[in-house]
C-alpha atoms as one frame of an Amber mdcrd trajectory, in Angstrom:
protein
 107.696 143.053  53.894 103.993 144.248  54.429 102.905 140.457  53.407 105.389
 139.047  55.965 104.033 141.406  58.577 100.415 140.642  57.833 101.221 137.053
  58.105 102.954 137.363  61.637 100.082 139.524  62.655  97.619 136.965  61.605
  99.648 134.325  63.265  99.544 136.216  66.720  95.778 137.055  66.341  95.151
 133.125  65.880  97.035 132.524  68.891  95.375 135.217  71.208  91.878 134.223
  69.738  92.424 130.640  70.834  93.470 131.596  74.274  90.526 133.912  74.711
  87.992 131.288  73.382  89.279 128.622  75.541  89.159 130.572  78.639  85.816
 129.918  80.429  86.830 132.825  83.029  87.182 135.254  80.138  83.704 134.379
  78.400  81.877 134.555  81.715  83.503 138.159  82.629  83.303 139.589  79.221
  79.883 138.260  77.953  78.013 136.359  80.581  78.667 139.392  83.470  77.506
 142.241  81.419  74.338 140.188  80.316  73.536 139.415  83.965  74.041 143.349
  84.811  71.653 144.363  82.017  69.049 141.855  83.336  69.397 143.121  86.759
  69.008 146.771  85.584  66.194 146.037  83.507  64.132 143.793  85.665  65.255
 144.779  89.109  66.328 148.556  89.119  64.852 149.811  85.712  61.142 150.222
  87.458  62.544 152.807  89.780  64.509 154.846  87.567  62.605 157.578  85.906
  63.902 157.943  82.421  60.891 159.953  81.029  59.089 158.895  78.070  62.005
 156.665  77.110  61.809 152.808  77.512  64.530 151.999  80.207  65.779 148.823
  77.943  66.590 151.665  75.183  68.263 153.811  77.776  70.391 151.467  79.511
  71.803 149.242  76.479  74.466 151.914  75.356  75.811 151.889  79.007  76.023
 147.967  79.143  77.727 148.110  75.546  80.727 150.371  77.062  80.663 148.094
  80.271  81.086 145.032  78.201  84.023 146.564  76.253  85.832 147.885  79.527
  85.763 144.411  80.999  86.799 142.920  77.668  89.802 144.801  77.330  91.003
 144.382  80.929  91.743 140.681  79.676  94.090 142.125  76.739  95.969 143.491
  79.697  96.136 140.128  81.428  97.104 138.109  78.626 100.096 140.580  77.577
 101.311 140.710  81.243 101.181 137.016  81.116 103.277 137.162  77.897 105.677
 139.300  79.402 106.324 137.728  82.669 106.651 134.128  81.510 109.165 135.261
  78.797 107.171 134.076  75.928 107.719 137.521  74.317 111.339 136.964  74.467
 111.050 133.949  72.684 108.869 135.427  69.911 111.908 138.023  69.630 114.270
 135.268  69.069 112.188 134.124  66.005 112.322 136.065  62.338 109.228 137.748
  62.979 108.342 141.620  63.349 108.206 142.561  66.907 105.235 145.144  66.467
 103.398 142.283  65.283 102.938 140.971  68.956 101.599 143.973  70.068  99.036
 144.280  67.171  98.015 140.660  67.384  96.786 141.660  71.103  94.912 144.864
  69.636  93.350 143.157  66.821  92.155 139.924  68.952  90.752 142.596  71.715
  88.720 144.322  68.704  87.501 141.158  67.343  86.478 139.615  70.526  84.941
 143.000  71.932  82.997 143.256  68.825  81.717 139.862  68.975  80.835 140.335
  72.717  78.954 143.541  72.200  77.000 141.892  69.248  75.994 139.369  71.672
  74.590 141.944  74.255  72.687 143.808  71.423  70.996 140.690  70.353  70.183
 139.636  73.845  68.909 143.308  74.139  66.486 142.921  71.357  64.981 139.778
  72.869  64.338 141.947  76.016  62.549 144.925  73.883  65.469 146.940  72.805
  63.879 149.002  69.918  66.416 151.459  68.499  65.414 153.909  65.914  68.535
 154.980  64.229  68.999 154.250  60.693  71.756 153.135  58.569  73.829 156.299
  58.900  73.301 156.579  62.666  74.456 152.772  63.070  77.702 153.407  61.190
  78.437 156.353  63.520  77.668 154.189  66.471  80.007 151.267  65.311  82.780
 154.219  64.831  82.491 155.396  68.344  82.377 151.755  69.898  85.673 151.127
  67.715  87.385 153.971  68.696  86.629 153.342  72.349  87.552 149.807  72.053
  90.947 150.733  70.698  91.339 153.528  73.204  90.724 151.024  76.177  92.941
 148.292  74.474  95.823 150.757  74.006  95.466 151.636  77.571  95.388 147.928
  78.525  98.466 147.500  76.566 100.276 150.057  78.691  98.920 148.614  81.920
 100.033 144.905  80.865 103.584 146.018  80.077 103.958 148.000  83.034 102.414
 145.606  85.503 104.445 143.279  87.869 101.924 140.564  87.755  99.100 139.484
  85.543  96.506 140.076  88.190  97.653 143.662  88.780  97.495 144.485  85.102
  93.748 144.695  85.231  93.647 147.283  87.797  93.224 149.984  85.339  89.808
 148.534  84.578  88.409 149.478  87.924  88.803 153.157  87.179  86.958 152.817
  83.716  84.060 151.080  85.736  83.852 153.666  88.276  83.500 156.253  85.772
  80.943 154.520  83.931  79.007 153.907  86.921  79.247 157.650  88.046  77.979
 158.550  84.515  74.716 158.719  82.697  75.265 154.869  81.791  72.370 153.401
  83.958  70.482 156.515  85.416  70.311 160.091  84.354  72.767 162.577  86.013
  69.593 164.849  86.990  68.694 162.423  89.981  72.018 162.569  91.471  73.658
 164.520  94.238  74.941 167.890  93.032  78.718 166.922  93.654  78.233 163.550
  91.839  76.300 165.091  89.047  79.112 167.772  88.453  81.505 165.094  88.094
  79.336 162.700  86.165  78.573 165.465  83.550  82.266 166.680  83.094  83.890
 163.362  82.824  84.260 161.646  79.428  82.068 158.643  79.857  79.085 160.478
  79.939  79.386 162.520  76.698  80.514 159.269  74.814  77.526 157.352  76.195
  74.804 160.148  75.395  76.286 160.454  71.877  75.629 156.617  71.097  72.174
 156.985  73.047  71.239 159.970  71.080  72.065 158.173  67.831  70.274 154.817
  68.829  67.213 156.726  69.787  67.126 158.705  66.584  67.556 162.109  68.350
  71.224 163.046  67.312  73.084 165.533  69.497  75.787 166.295  67.091  77.776
 168.241  69.552  77.999 165.094  71.844  78.863 162.896  68.993  81.807 165.262
  68.113  82.870 165.340  71.491  82.783 161.453  71.994  84.780 160.983  68.738
  87.343 163.433  70.061  87.669 161.941  73.481  87.900 158.550  72.188  90.167
 159.422  69.181  92.494 161.647  71.703  93.187 158.825  74.136  93.356 156.118
  71.481  96.305 158.164  69.897  97.982 159.301  73.181  97.772 155.623  74.549
  98.963 153.943  71.272 101.956 156.341  71.156 102.932 155.847  74.944 102.520
 151.853  74.272 104.849 151.987  71.461 107.451 153.965  73.469 107.190 151.681
  76.446 107.382 148.573  74.356 110.525 149.931  72.503 112.283 150.467  75.819
 111.211 147.184  77.269 112.683 145.152  74.194 115.776 147.276  73.573
């Protein structure tokens, strides 16, 4: 049965990956847009943002990574919503395949596609002067946090895709994620913010998640923030996954 499930999931992943790479809109939004935002912050706003002795490109790249993932997972919600509203999921259910492989296929596709887009961001950042000081162990922890964040955002996207009335509305959850990213330490230190905004920025999940990756990449590891980031990402991932499975079960009964 595990072999059959694996084959079913592979088929779903292959289908979803073809849709993702054939969609120009998806590639522009999930890869080109984060790249343009990175270029804008580095060459337009970077000179006016005080990050102390740290090079601004080193400061901003972690935030761009999470921005890229947030924008990428929105398309998981859109594609799943399209499957729900067009009835293709009902057709899949009439076939001898594992029902859970449909959701798993979307999740695995999201993880793979977001890893590719994040890698593109990092490679371009190196060309712009990004010079991390993390060692092998540091990079492994960075990858772990990025993976957990991707899984957490993907399962939230699955909830949105299952509940939304339309494909366009399914991506609305990403606006909240983007708002949290911009009101955090992703692009500028919180010290320069208004007191009220600063209090919010420092006490919402995105700031410790971003700061943990930043500290790992610059070689000045903040262990407390790393564990806080893992706890946030892992907790959201588990809660969102359980909620998604329950919603999917109710909708397919």
